[in-house]
LUMMI-358770 format. One record per residue (C-alpha): residue number from 1; chain; residue in one letter; x, y, z. Coordinates in Angstrom, 3 decimals, m for minus. Example, Ala and Ser with C-alpha at 12.3 -4.5 7.8 and 13.67 -1.06 7.14 Angstrom:
% LUMMI-358770
+------+-------+------+----------+----------+----------+
| resi | chain | resn |        X |        Y |        Z |
+------+-------+------+----------+----------+----------+
|    1 |     A |    a |   12.300 |   m4.500 |    7.800 |
|    2 |     A |    s |   13.670 |   m1.060 |    7.140 |
+------+-------+------+----------+----------+----------+
% end
This chain:
% LUMMI-358770
+------+-------+------+----------+----------+----------+
| resi | chain | resn |        X |        Y |        Z |
+------+-------+------+----------+----------+----------+
|    1 |     A |    m |    0.000 |    0.000 |    0.000 |
|    2 |     A |    d |    1.603 |    3.271 |   m1.129 |
|    3 |     A |    e |   m1.271 |    5.724 |   m0.683 |
|    4 |     A |    l |   m4.790 |    6.159 |    0.668 |
|    5 |     A |    p |   m7.003 |    7.598 |   m2.090 |
|    6 |     A |    l |   m8.611 |   10.792 |   m0.858 |
|    7 |     A |    d |  m12.067 |   10.035 |   m2.281 |
|    8 |     A |    q |  m12.137 |    6.663 |   m0.527 |
|    9 |     A |    v |  m10.987 |    8.147 |    2.777 |
|   10 |     A |    q |  m13.599 |   10.910 |    2.590 |
|   11 |     A |    t |  m16.269 |    8.364 |    1.735 |
|   12 |     A |    l |  m15.425 |    6.242 |    4.764 |
|   13 |     A |    l |  m15.674 |    9.343 |    6.964 |
|   14 |     A |    a |  m19.070 |   10.217 |    5.481 |
|   15 |     A |    v |  m20.384 |    6.717 |    6.174 |
|   16 |     A |    v |  m19.225 |    6.881 |    9.806 |
|   17 |     A |    d |  m20.623 |   10.385 |   10.331 |
|   18 |     A |    e |  m23.962 |    9.696 |    8.651 |
|   19 |     A |    g |  m24.412 |    6.189 |   10.060 |
|   20 |     A |    t |  m25.524 |    4.446 |    6.854 |
|   21 |     A |    f |  m24.300 |    3.976 |    3.279 |
|   22 |     A |    d |  m27.494 |    5.532 |    1.897 |
|   23 |     A |    a |  m27.155 |    8.670 |    4.026 |
|   24 |     A |    a |  m23.493 |    9.006 |    3.069 |
|   25 |     A |    a |  m24.442 |    8.685 |   m0.597 |
|   26 |     A |    a |  m26.934 |   11.533 |   m0.249 |
|   27 |     A |    v |  m24.313 |   13.793 |    1.365 |
|   28 |     A |    l |  m21.672 |   12.940 |   m1.245 |
|   29 |     A |    h |  m24.153 |   13.162 |   m4.156 |
|   30 |     A |    v |  m23.277 |    9.695 |   m5.430 |
|   31 |     A |    t |  m25.126 |    6.385 |   m5.505 |
|   32 |     A |    p |  m25.114 |    3.981 |   m2.521 |
|   33 |     A |    s |  m23.411 |    1.477 |   m4.834 |
|   34 |     A |    a |  m20.542 |    3.920 |   m5.402 |
|   35 |     A |    v |  m20.166 |    4.420 |   m1.645 |
|   36 |     A |    s |  m20.044 |    0.673 |   m1.080 |
|   37 |     A |    q |  m17.479 |    0.195 |   m3.853 |
|   38 |     A |    r |  m15.205 |    2.914 |   m2.461 |
|   39 |     A |    v |  m15.296 |    1.472 |    1.049 |
|   40 |     A |    k |  m14.593 |   m2.039 |   m0.239 |
|   41 |     A |    a |  m11.712 |   m0.726 |   m2.330 |
|   42 |     A |    l |  m10.232 |    1.019 |    0.681 |
|   43 |     A |    e |  m10.557 |   m2.146 |    2.763 |
|   44 |     A |    q |   m8.818 |   m4.132 |    0.036 |
|   45 |     A |    r |   m6.061 |   m1.526 |   m0.188 |
|   46 |     A |    t |   m5.438 |   m1.526 |    3.581 |
|   47 |     A |    g |   m6.021 |   m5.251 |    4.014 |
|   48 |     A |    r |   m8.278 |   m4.484 |    6.990 |
|   49 |     A |    v |  m11.987 |   m4.518 |    7.759 |
|   50 |     A |    l |  m12.719 |   m0.855 |    8.418 |
|   51 |     A |    l |  m16.445 |   m0.864 |    9.205 |
|   52 |     A |    m |  m18.840 |   m2.901 |   11.297 |
|   53 |     A |    r |  m21.936 |   m3.031 |    9.093 |
|   54 |     A |    g |  m24.679 |   m2.380 |   11.636 |
|   55 |     A |    k |  m27.218 |    0.350 |   12.258 |
|   56 |     A |    p |  m25.562 |    2.705 |   12.696 |
|   57 |     A |    v |  m22.324 |    1.758 |   10.959 |
|   58 |     A |    r |  m19.351 |    1.838 |   13.341 |
|   59 |     A |    p |  m15.625 |    1.934 |   12.560 |
|   60 |     A |    t |  m13.410 |   m0.936 |   13.614 |
|   61 |     A |    e |  m10.166 |   m0.200 |   15.428 |
|   62 |     A |    s |   m8.436 |    0.055 |   12.042 |
|   63 |     A |    g |  m11.307 |    2.139 |   10.736 |
|   64 |     A |    e |  m10.841 |    4.608 |   13.595 |
|   65 |     A |    v |   m7.287 |    5.226 |   12.374 |
|   66 |     A |    v |   m8.518 |    6.085 |    8.874 |
|   67 |     A |    v |  m11.378 |    8.219 |   10.216 |
|   68 |     A |    r |   m8.998 |   10.199 |   12.415 |
|   69 |     A |    f |   m6.707 |   10.645 |    9.408 |
|   70 |     A |    a |   m9.658 |   11.939 |    7.357 |
|   71 |     A |    r |  m10.640 |   14.468 |    9.993 |
|   72 |     A |    q |   m7.067 |   15.679 |   10.320 |
|   73 |     A |    l |   m6.809 |   16.108 |    6.549 |
|   74 |     A |    a |   m9.982 |   18.184 |    6.622 |
|   75 |     A |    r |   m8.544 |   20.306 |    9.417 |
|   76 |     A |    l |   m5.283 |   20.849 |    7.534 |
|   77 |     A |    e |   m7.179 |   21.819 |    4.385 |
|   78 |     A |    r |   m9.245 |   24.306 |    6.382 |
|   79 |     A |    d |   m6.163 |   25.889 |    7.969 |
|   80 |     A |    a |   m4.393 |   26.116 |    4.607 |
|   81 |     A |    r |   m7.387 |   27.888 |    3.054 |
|   82 |     A |    d |   m7.466 |   30.340 |    5.959 |
|   83 |     A |    e |   m3.758 |   31.126 |    5.610 |
|   84 |     A |    l |   m4.133 |   31.628 |    1.849 |
|   85 |     A |    g |   m7.084 |   33.948 |    2.371 |
|   86 |     A |    l |   m9.421 |   31.738 |    0.384 |
|   87 |     A |    a |  m13.118 |   31.974 |    1.119 |
|   88 |     A |    d |  m14.533 |   29.017 |    2.991 |
|   89 |     A |    e |  m18.277 |   28.586 |    2.651 |
|   90 |     A |    r |  m18.300 |   26.137 |    5.564 |
|   91 |     A |    g |  m18.159 |   29.003 |    8.055 |
|   92 |     A |    p |  m15.945 |   29.557 |   11.140 |
|   93 |     A |    a |  m13.376 |   27.017 |   12.264 |
|   94 |     A |    r |  m14.794 |   24.312 |   14.552 |
|   95 |     A |    v |  m12.774 |   22.917 |   17.442 |
|   96 |     A |    p |  m14.479 |   19.900 |   19.058 |
|   97 |     A |    i |  m13.251 |   19.241 |   22.616 |
|   98 |     A |    a |  m14.116 |   16.584 |   25.194 |
|   99 |     A |    v |  m14.196 |   17.849 |   28.775 |
|  100 |     A |    n |  m15.359 |   16.385 |   32.071 |
|  101 |     A |    a |  m18.321 |   17.866 |   33.929 |
|  102 |     A |    d |  m16.423 |   19.231 |   36.935 |
|  103 |     A |    s |  m13.926 |   21.138 |   34.785 |
|  104 |     A |    l |  m16.795 |   22.445 |   32.672 |
|  105 |     A |    a |  m18.569 |   23.706 |   35.791 |
|  106 |     A |    t |  m15.525 |   25.383 |   37.311 |
|  107 |     A |    w |  m12.522 |   26.612 |   35.297 |
|  108 |     A |    f |  m12.835 |   25.475 |   31.675 |
|  109 |     A |    l |  m15.360 |   27.908 |   30.179 |
|  110 |     A |    p |  m13.420 |   31.012 |   31.322 |
|  111 |     A |    a |  m10.398 |   29.500 |   29.541 |
|  112 |     A |    l |  m12.239 |   29.554 |   26.209 |
|  113 |     A |    t |  m12.972 |   33.264 |   26.537 |
|  114 |     A |    r |   m9.224 |   33.857 |   26.191 |
|  115 |     A |    v |   m9.128 |   32.446 |   22.671 |
|  116 |     A |    s |   m8.983 |   35.155 |   19.991 |
|  117 |     A |    q |  m12.018 |   35.282 |   17.733 |
|  118 |     A |    d |  m10.112 |   36.792 |   14.825 |
|  119 |     A |    p |  m10.627 |   34.677 |   12.797 |
|  120 |     A |    p |  m13.749 |   33.233 |   14.463 |
|  121 |     A |    v |  m13.553 |   29.872 |   16.238 |
|  122 |     A |    c |  m16.595 |   27.781 |   17.198 |
|  123 |     A |    f |  m16.210 |   25.465 |   20.198 |
|  124 |     A |    e |  m18.024 |   22.149 |   20.169 |
|  125 |     A |    l |  m17.903 |   20.710 |   23.691 |
|  126 |     A |    h |  m18.551 |   17.051 |   24.459 |
|  127 |     A |    r |  m19.142 |   16.370 |   28.144 |
|  128 |     A |    e |  m17.812 |   12.884 |   28.796 |
|  129 |     A |    d |  m16.039 |   10.832 |   31.443 |
|  130 |     A |    e |  m12.416 |    9.848 |   30.975 |
|  131 |     A |    s |  m13.030 |    6.452 |   29.356 |
|  132 |     A |    h |  m15.329 |    7.866 |   26.691 |
|  133 |     A |    t |  m13.061 |   10.876 |   26.262 |
|  134 |     A |    t |  m10.309 |    8.512 |   25.149 |
|  135 |     A |    a |  m12.694 |    6.838 |   22.720 |
|  136 |     A |    l |  m13.681 |   10.198 |   21.216 |
|  137 |     A |    l |  m10.023 |   11.020 |   20.586 |
|  138 |     A |    r |   m9.361 |    7.603 |   19.033 |
|  139 |     A |    e |  m12.367 |    7.963 |   16.734 |
|  140 |     A |    g |  m11.300 |   11.459 |   15.728 |
|  141 |     A |    r |  m14.602 |   12.962 |   16.881 |
|  142 |     A |    v |  m12.758 |   15.526 |   19.009 |
|  143 |     A |    m |   m9.464 |   17.297 |   18.420 |
|  144 |     A |    a |   m8.573 |   17.608 |   22.093 |
|  145 |     A |    a |   m9.688 |   16.544 |   25.565 |
|  146 |     A |    v |   m9.278 |   17.248 |   29.251 |
|  147 |     A |    t |   m8.623 |   13.843 |   30.773 |
|  148 |     A |    s |   m7.214 |   12.176 |   33.856 |
|  149 |     A |    s |   m5.134 |    9.765 |   31.747 |
|  150 |     A |    p |   m1.439 |   10.577 |   31.236 |
|  151 |     A |    d |   m1.136 |    7.942 |   28.490 |
|  152 |     A |    p |   m1.461 |    9.586 |   25.067 |
|  153 |     A |    v |   m3.941 |    8.242 |   22.549 |
|  154 |     A |    a |   m2.237 |    7.218 |   19.298 |
|  155 |     A |    g |   m1.665 |   10.314 |   17.204 |
|  156 |     A |    c |   m2.021 |   12.669 |   20.170 |
|  157 |     A |    t |    0.277 |   14.632 |   22.440 |
|  158 |     A |    v |   m0.301 |   15.017 |   26.165 |
|  159 |     A |    r |    0.693 |   17.683 |   28.667 |
|  160 |     A |    p |   m0.108 |   18.014 |   32.394 |
|  161 |     A |    l |   m2.555 |   20.743 |   33.363 |
|  162 |     A |    g |   m2.509 |   20.406 |   37.147 |
|  163 |     A |    a |   m4.569 |   18.667 |   39.797 |
|  164 |     A |    a |   m8.228 |   19.226 |   40.643 |
|  165 |     A |    r |   m8.861 |   19.114 |   44.393 |
|  166 |     A |    y |  m11.946 |   17.468 |   45.893 |
|  167 |     A |    l |  m13.140 |   17.753 |   49.489 |
|  168 |     A |    a |  m15.210 |   15.114 |   51.296 |
|  169 |     A |    a |  m18.265 |   16.987 |   52.535 |
|  170 |     A |    a |  m21.830 |   16.616 |   53.757 |
|  171 |     A |    a |  m24.684 |   18.747 |   55.044 |
|  172 |     A |    p |  m24.412 |   19.401 |   58.820 |
|  173 |     A |    e |  m27.705 |   17.616 |   59.536 |
|  174 |     A |    f |  m26.584 |   14.605 |   57.483 |
|  175 |     A |    a |  m23.264 |   14.437 |   59.329 |
|  176 |     A |    a |  m25.014 |   14.658 |   62.732 |
|  177 |     A |    r |  m27.339 |   11.803 |   61.770 |
|  178 |     A |    h |  m25.016 |    9.421 |   59.928 |
|  179 |     A |    l |  m21.443 |   10.225 |   60.988 |
|  180 |     A |    t |  m21.362 |    9.813 |   64.735 |
|  181 |     A |    g |  m18.557 |    7.303 |   65.198 |
|  182 |     A |    t |  m15.322 |    6.518 |   63.370 |
|  183 |     A |    l |  m15.374 |    8.222 |   59.979 |
|  184 |     A |    a |  m14.016 |    5.209 |   58.059 |
|  185 |     A |    a |  m16.628 |    2.909 |   59.553 |
|  186 |     A |    d |  m19.476 |    5.382 |   59.121 |
|  187 |     A |    l |  m18.697 |    6.047 |   55.447 |
|  188 |     A |    r |  m18.938 |    2.320 |   54.698 |
|  189 |     A |    e |  m22.634 |    2.527 |   55.629 |
|  190 |     A |    a |  m23.756 |    6.137 |   55.051 |
|  191 |     A |    p |  m25.686 |    7.119 |   51.902 |
|  192 |     A |    l |  m23.582 |    8.881 |   49.300 |
|  193 |     A |    v |  m23.931 |   10.836 |   46.087 |
|  194 |     A |    v |  m22.129 |    9.664 |   42.930 |
|  195 |     A |    f |  m21.917 |   11.231 |   39.494 |
|  196 |     A |    d |  m22.773 |    8.007 |   37.645 |
|  197 |     A |    r |  m22.258 |    4.264 |   38.007 |
|  198 |     A |    r |  m18.600 |    4.591 |   36.973 |
|  199 |     A |    d |  m17.813 |    7.250 |   39.584 |
|  200 |     A |    e |  m15.405 |    5.578 |   42.021 |
|  201 |     A |    l |  m13.957 |    8.705 |   43.610 |
|  202 |     A |    q |  m15.916 |    8.218 |   46.840 |
|  203 |     A |    d |  m14.826 |    4.576 |   46.993 |
|  204 |     A |    a |  m11.217 |    5.654 |   46.513 |
|  205 |     A |    f |  m11.568 |    8.065 |   49.422 |
|  206 |     A |    v |  m12.939 |    5.350 |   51.722 |
|  207 |     A |    r |  m10.137 |    3.000 |   50.661 |
|  208 |     A |    s |   m7.640 |    5.718 |   51.568 |
|  209 |     A |    l |   m9.107 |    5.732 |   55.084 |
|  210 |     A |    t |   m9.210 |    1.938 |   55.423 |
|  211 |     A |    r |   m5.944 |    1.089 |   53.625 |
|  212 |     A |    g |   m7.788 |   m0.429 |   50.708 |
|  213 |     A |    r |   m9.947 |   m2.796 |   52.731 |
|  214 |     A |    s |  m13.383 |   m1.352 |   52.007 |
|  215 |     A |    q |  m15.517 |    0.938 |   49.866 |
|  216 |     A |    a |  m18.363 |    3.405 |   50.296 |
|  217 |     A |    g |  m21.865 |    2.360 |   51.258 |
|  218 |     A |    p |  m24.533 |    0.641 |   49.152 |
|  219 |     A |    v |  m27.062 |    3.525 |   49.115 |
|  220 |     A |    r |  m25.914 |    5.622 |   46.153 |
|  221 |     A |    h |  m27.793 |    8.522 |   44.620 |
|  222 |     A |    l |  m26.817 |    9.099 |   40.971 |
|  223 |     A |    v |  m26.707 |   12.793 |   40.053 |
|  224 |     A |    p |  m24.977 |   13.216 |   36.649 |
|  225 |     A |    t |  m24.265 |   16.971 |   36.640 |
|  226 |     A |    s |  m21.581 |   18.814 |   38.556 |
|  227 |     A |    d |  m23.886 |   21.494 |   39.992 |
|  228 |     A |    g |  m26.561 |   18.908 |   40.725 |
|  229 |     A |    f |  m24.021 |   16.739 |   42.546 |
|  230 |     A |    r |  m22.993 |   19.661 |   44.758 |
|  231 |     A |    d |  m26.617 |   20.608 |   45.447 |
|  232 |     A |    a |  m27.561 |   17.018 |   46.275 |
|  233 |     A |    v |  m24.780 |   16.839 |   48.879 |
|  234 |     A |    a |  m25.782 |   20.221 |   50.322 |
|  235 |     A |    a |  m29.422 |   19.079 |   50.450 |
|  236 |     A |    g |  m28.450 |   16.123 |   52.642 |
|  237 |     A |    l |  m29.077 |   13.243 |   50.236 |
|  238 |     A |    g |  m25.626 |   11.846 |   51.007 |
|  239 |     A |    w |  m21.980 |   12.694 |   51.417 |
|  240 |     A |    g |  m19.655 |   13.159 |   48.465 |
|  241 |     A |    l |  m16.403 |   14.551 |   47.132 |
|  242 |     A |    v |  m17.142 |   18.070 |   45.917 |
|  243 |     A |    p |  m14.726 |   20.119 |   43.754 |
|  244 |     A |    e |  m12.965 |   22.595 |   46.036 |
|  245 |     A |    p |  m14.125 |   25.720 |   44.121 |
|  246 |     A |    q |  m17.729 |   24.604 |   44.606 |
|  247 |     A |    a |  m17.269 |   23.376 |   48.170 |
|  248 |     A |    v |  m15.506 |   26.377 |   49.754 |
|  249 |     A |    p |  m18.429 |   28.876 |   49.558 |
|  250 |     A |    l |  m20.807 |   26.307 |   51.050 |
|  251 |     A |    l |  m18.334 |   25.408 |   53.792 |
|  252 |     A |    r |  m17.985 |   29.082 |   54.702 |
|  253 |     A |    s |  m21.746 |   29.563 |   54.776 |
|  254 |     A |    g |  m22.291 |   26.482 |   56.928 |
|  255 |     A |    l |  m24.316 |   24.631 |   54.312 |
|  256 |     A |    l |  m21.578 |   21.961 |   54.171 |
|  257 |     A |    v |  m19.093 |   20.565 |   56.672 |
|  258 |     A |    e |  m15.775 |   19.016 |   55.680 |
|  259 |     A |    l |  m15.581 |   15.409 |   56.815 |
|  260 |     A |    a |  m11.810 |   14.965 |   56.826 |
|  261 |     A |    p |   m9.919 |   18.262 |   57.054 |
|  262 |     A |    g |   m6.411 |   17.841 |   55.722 |
|  263 |     A |    r |   m7.332 |   14.801 |   53.590 |
|  264 |     A |    p |   m8.330 |   16.124 |   50.139 |
|  265 |     A |    m |   m8.421 |   14.013 |   46.993 |
|  266 |     A |    d |   m6.295 |   15.509 |   44.213 |
|  267 |     A |    v |   m7.003 |   14.213 |   40.696 |
|  268 |     A |    p |   m4.414 |   15.032 |   37.984 |
|  269 |     A |    l |   m5.708 |   16.475 |   34.742 |
|  270 |     A |    y |   m4.048 |   16.371 |   31.328 |
|  271 |     A |    w |   m4.604 |   18.008 |   27.965 |
|  272 |     A |    q |   m4.497 |   15.633 |   25.033 |
|  273 |     A |    q |   m4.719 |   16.885 |   21.451 |
|  274 |     A |    w |   m4.050 |   15.803 |   17.900 |
|  275 |     A |    k |   m0.479 |   16.033 |   16.623 |
|  276 |     A |    l |   m1.541 |   18.684 |   14.177 |
|  277 |     A |    d |   m0.073 |   22.069 |   13.287 |
|  278 |     A |    s |   m3.380 |   23.931 |   13.532 |
|  279 |     A |    p |   m3.429 |   27.615 |   14.559 |
|  280 |     A |    a |   m6.925 |   27.317 |   16.055 |
|  281 |     A |    l |   m6.028 |   24.232 |   18.084 |
|  282 |     A |    a |   m2.758 |   25.810 |   19.243 |
|  283 |     A |    a |   m4.624 |   28.919 |   20.425 |
|  284 |     A |    v |   m7.109 |   26.811 |   22.390 |
|  285 |     A |    a |   m4.328 |   24.733 |   23.958 |
|  286 |     A |    a |   m2.464 |   27.858 |   25.065 |
|  287 |     A |    a |   m5.595 |   29.365 |   26.616 |
|  288 |     A |    v |   m6.557 |   26.147 |   28.418 |
|  289 |     A |    t |   m3.030 |   25.618 |   29.754 |
|  290 |     A |    a |   m2.849 |   29.198 |   31.060 |
|  291 |     A |    a |   m6.248 |   28.996 |   32.752 |
|  292 |     A |    a |   m5.438 |   25.619 |   34.297 |
|  293 |     A |    a |   m2.215 |   27.018 |   35.756 |
|  294 |     A |    e |   m4.304 |   29.598 |   37.632 |
|  295 |     A |    a |   m7.207 |   27.377 |   38.662 |
|  296 |     A |    l |   m5.588 |   24.012 |   39.461 |
|  297 |     A |    l |   m2.874 |   22.805 |   41.796 |
|  298 |     A |    p |    0.597 |   22.609 |   40.219 |
|  299 |     A |    p |    1.086 |   19.429 |   38.158 |
|  300 |     A |    s |    4.361 |   18.728 |   39.962 |
|  301 |     A |    g |    2.566 |   18.048 |   43.258 |
|  302 |     A |    s |    2.301 |   14.645 |   44.918 |
|  303 |     A |    r |    0.327 |   11.969 |   43.071 |
|  304 |     A |    p |   m3.247 |   11.768 |   44.385 |
|  305 |     A |    r |   m4.591 |    8.768 |   46.197 |
|  306 |     A |    g |   m7.428 |    8.488 |   43.688 |
|  307 |     A |    a |   m5.357 |    8.827 |   40.541 |
|  308 |     A |    g |   m5.485 |    6.160 |   37.875 |
|  309 |     A |    i |   m8.696 |    4.550 |   39.115 |
|  310 |     A |    p |  m11.123 |    3.807 |   36.269 |
|  311 |     A |    g |  m14.373 |    5.707 |   36.568 |
|  312 |     A |    t |  m13.113 |    8.541 |   38.750 |
|  313 |     A |    r |  m14.477 |   11.965 |   37.913 |
|  314 |     A |    p |  m11.519 |   13.585 |   36.098 |
+------+-------+------+----------+----------+----------+
% end
């Protein structure tokens, strides 16, 4: 194999984006038979099955490589047109980014306001947990991501942003009712609030108190938004690990009490992005890195007790 024909690569991308061969044909203004022939030719050229023919169509692992390549080509073409001053009827540059809910609710949006809008840049934010964030990068659906994984996705670079601090907290009435003995023992039984079923940050905190011998209690309230999580803890539904910027005002007002002063959970955050010389992406990366340096703990700090645990809220 000495080249990947551009029309075949673009056709594969259209099929993945549209979900079916017929829909891709309509977008490309060709027949469904032509779409099928191009995809088959590309599979023969690469010697790999590139698509799982379901509804919707999904790329295989090899297909994800080609799809990411197609999206990067489109990005490079867009940047080249901008630098040459050629009109682009597709509108402003789009920068799709995956970001976790807690960053989105605290420091990330102010970072985007630092990005120059000359020329205009449109942000397309995908709120996902760390495992899906990695998948979005692999598939090429996003150009960059805030993640808790230091291991770069193939074709991506990674840089540390800093550490997000979480404080174990509860409403005063909840603490008076449920946390009357040893904290480690009480937290194994007390109701708690979790972001979703993959959120293990509270379990990691309990394991840090019990030297890995236990986890948080069985009564778990699922609240899948950052502000909702904070409000649920303040309302007394359960205890939870609240991002420090959200917790501090409520601690000062007495709406929350800290359960273990001096025992925060610090989760490292990283910026992963395509290895692509794109002015728009470089501007976003610079703005995010600068904002993270102000809002997060220094990345050179001690490794958190909850780091590297699948399902933690990055």
